[in-house]
C-alpha positions in Angstrom: -67.9 29.3 1.5 -64.7 29.7 3.5 -65.6 26.8 5.7 -66.4 24.6 2.7 -63.0 25.4 1.2 -61.1 24.8 4.5 -62.9 21.5 4.9 -62.1 20.5 1.3 -58.4 21.2 1.9 -58.5 19.2 5.1 -60.1 16.2 3.3 -57.6 16.5 0.5 -54.7 16.5 3.0 -56.0 13.4 4.7 -56.5 11.7 1.3 -52.9 12.5 0.2 -51.6 11.3 3.5 -53.5 8.1 3.2 -52.2 7.6 -0.3 -48.6 8.1 0.9 -49.1 5.6 3.7 -50.5 3.1 1.2 -47.7 3.7 -1.2 -45.1 3.2 1.5 -46.5 -0.1 2.7 -43.9 -2.9 2.2 -41.0 -0.5 1.6 -38.2 -1.2 4.0 -35.8 1.5 5.3 -33.5 -1.1 6.8 -30.7 -2.8 4.9 -28.2 -5.5 5.9 -24.8 -4.4 4.7 -22.4 -7.1 3.4 -19.3 -8.0 5.3 -16.1 -9.3 3.6 -13.3 -11.4 5.1 -10.1 -12.2 3.2 -8.7 -15.7 3.3 -5.0 -15.6 4.0 -3.1 -12.3 4.5 -4.1 -8.9 3.3 -0.5 -8.2 2.5 1.4 -11.1 1.0 4.5 -12.0 -1.1 4.2 -14.0 -4.3 7.1 -15.6 -6.3 8.0 -14.0 -9.6 6.9 -15.9 -12.7 4.5 -18.2 -10.7 0.8 -18.2 -11.7 -1.1 -16.4 -9.0 -3.6 -18.3 -6.9 -5.9 -16.0 -5.0 -6.5 -17.3 -1.5 -10.0 -16.1 -1.8 -12.5 -14.0 0.1 -15.9 -14.6 1.7 -18.8 -12.1 1.6 -21.8 -12.4 3.9 -25.1 -10.5 3.9 -26.2 -11.3 7.4 -25.8 -15.1 7.5 -26.3 -15.5 3.7 -23.1 -16.3 1.7 -23.0 -13.9 -1.3 -19.4 -14.7 -2.3 -20.5 -15.6 -5.8 -21.4 -12.0 -6.4 -17.9 -10.7 -5.7 -16.2 -8.8 -8.5 -12.4 -8.4 -8.6 -10.1 -6.0 -10.3 -6.3 -6.0 -10.4 -3.4 -5.3 -12.7 -1.3 -8.1 -11.1 1.5 -9.2 -13.5 3.7 -12.1 -12.1 6.3 -11.5 -14.8 7.2 -8.1 -13.2 8.3 -7.7 -9.6 6.7 -5.0 -7.5 3.5 -4.1 -5.6 0.0 -4.9 -6.8 -3.4 -4.3 -5.4 -6.4 -6.6 -5.7 -9.7 -4.8 -5.2 -12.8 -6.9 -4.3 -16.3 -5.5 -4.3 -19.8 -6.9 -3.6 -23.3 -5.4 -3.5 -26.0 -6.4 -1.1 -29.6 -7.0 -2.1 -30.4 -3.3 -1.9 -27.3 -2.3 -4.0 -25.1 -1.1 -1.2 -21.4 -1.9 -1.8 -18.8 -3.4 0.5 -15.1 -3.7 -0.5 -11.8 -5.1 0.5 -8.2 -5.0 -0.8 -5.2 -7.2 -0.8 -1.6 -6.1 -1.5 0.5 -8.6 -3.4 4.3 -8.1 -3.6 5.7 -10.1 -6.5 9.3 -10.9 -5.7 12.3 -12.9 -6.9 12.4 -15.6 -4.2 16.0 -16.5 -5.1 17.4 -13.0 -4.7 20.1 -13.2 -2.0 19.4 -9.8 -0.4 15.7 -10.4 0.3 14.8 -9.5 3.9 13.7 -7.0 6.5 16.8 -5.0 7.3 17.9 -3.0 10.3 18.9 0.5 9.1 21.3 2.8 10.8 21.6 6.3 9.4 24.1 9.1 9.8 22.9 12.4 8.4 25.4 15.2 7.5 23.5 18.4 7.2 26.1 20.8 5.9 28.5 19.7 8.7 25.9 19.0 11.4 26.0 15.3 12.2 23.1 13.3 13.6 22.4 9.5 13.9 19.2 7.5 13.9 18.1 3.9 13.9 17.8 1.0 13.9 14.6 0.9 11.8 13.0 -2.0 10.0 13.3 -1.6 6.2 12.0 -4.0 3.6 14.2 -5.0 0.7 13.2 -7.6 -1.9 14.3 -8.6 -5.4 12.2 -7.7 -8.3 14.2 -9.5 -11.0 17.3 -8.9 -13.1 19.5 -8.2 -10.1 17.2 -5.3 -9.0 15.8 -4.7 -5.6 13.0 -2.7 -4.1 14.1 -0.7 -1.1 11.4 0.7 1.2 13.4 3.8 2.0 16.5 5.1 0.3 16.9 7.3 3.4 16.8 4.3 5.7 13.5 5.6 7.3 15.0 8.8 8.6 11.8 10.9 8.0 9.1 8.2 7.5 10.0 6.4 10.8 12.5 8.5 12.7 10.4 11.7 12.3 7.1 9.8 12.2 6.1 11.6 9.0 4.7 8.4 7.5 5.2 6.5 4.2 4.9 9.6 2.0 8.3 10.6 3.3 10.0 7.3 2.9 11.7 7.8 -0.4 11.4 4.2 -1.8 13.3 3.2 -4.9 14.6 0.3 -6.9 18.4 -0.3 -6.8 20.6 -2.5 -9.0 23.4 -4.5 -7.5 26.1 -4.5 -10.1 28.6 -7.3 -10.9 31.3 -5.4 -9.0 29.0 -5.1 -5.9 28.5 -1.4 -6.4 24.9 -0.1 -6.2 23.1 2.2 -8.7 19.6 3.6 -8.5 17.2 2.3 -11.2 14.2 4.4 -10.1 13.2 6.5 -7.1 9.8 7.7 -6.0 9.3 11.3 -4.9 8.9 12.2 -1.3 5.9 14.3 -0.3 8.1 17.4 -0.7 8.3 16.7 -4.4 11.7 15.3 -5.2 13.3 11.8 -5.1 16.5 10.5 -3.6 19.8 10.2 -5.5 23.1 8.6 -4.8 25.4 11.2 -3.5 28.0 12.4 -6.0 31.5 11.4 -5.3 30.6 8.4 -3.1 30.2 4.7 -3.7 27.3 2.6 -2.5 28.0 -1.1 -2.1 26.5 -4.5 -1.4 28.3 -7.3 0.6 26.8 -10.7 -0.1 28.9 -12.3 2.7 27.5 -10.2 5.5 24.3 -9.3 3.8 24.9 -5.6 4.2 23.9 -2.8 1.9 25.5 0.7 2.2 23.7 3.5 0.5 25.0 7.1 0.3 22.1 9.2 -0.7 20.7 12.7 -0.7 17.4 14.3 -1.7 17.4 15.9 -5.1 17.6 19.7 -4.7 19.1 19.3 -1.2 22.6 18.1 -2.1 24.1 19.5 1.1 22.1 17.1 3.3 23.7 13.7 2.9 22.6 10.3 4.3 24.9 7.4 5.0 22.5 4.4 5.3 23.7 1.0 6.4 21.2 -1.9 6.0 22.3 -5.1 7.8 21.1 -8.1 9.8 18.2 -9.1 7.6 15.4 -11.4 8.7 13.5 -13.5 6.2 10.5 -12.2 4.3 8.2 -15.1 5.1 
């Protein structure tokens, strides 16, 4: 009896194995992932209030063009200066995704202080003076006399200390009619607080020499003061 049972189990195992082999026929475990290539730049400027024309993107699955299957999402608004991201996505025949992104900086092309500036910074840390720079800092108009500044600290931490973009302290400044500067908005550094204009000082813009002088400190650290001079700009494009 035991031999018969063992034999029956063996036959059943062979039968199940054969069924699995039959069921797996024609099922591929190999997929060809899609590749995506942006036309134009992955990081580009676009003029304020100008209808956006996407340079496009190509998606290939092997040698097959599947660009028509690409979906795109973005919140790009050309009436408002600033940074925007375009996200592209496509699925291959097996449903596996590929993606790509493009950064679009909507800017006021007529703004006189547009450019990549050389920053030089003097830091007064409660009487201890140190200097850094020059560092390359982006400035571009976002409309209404306002400008995005890549780092209100001139790149002291993000570039000078190599901490990265989370420690740049970017912001939007306004150049007033009397050539003084005020801060419209400021993003927080990774430590959790933004930059302010230092109380009792004046920050200024000189249209003749294309020079911006920012006197700033980090909120909650008022004794650490940064005198940032941005000069010698090169064109954005």
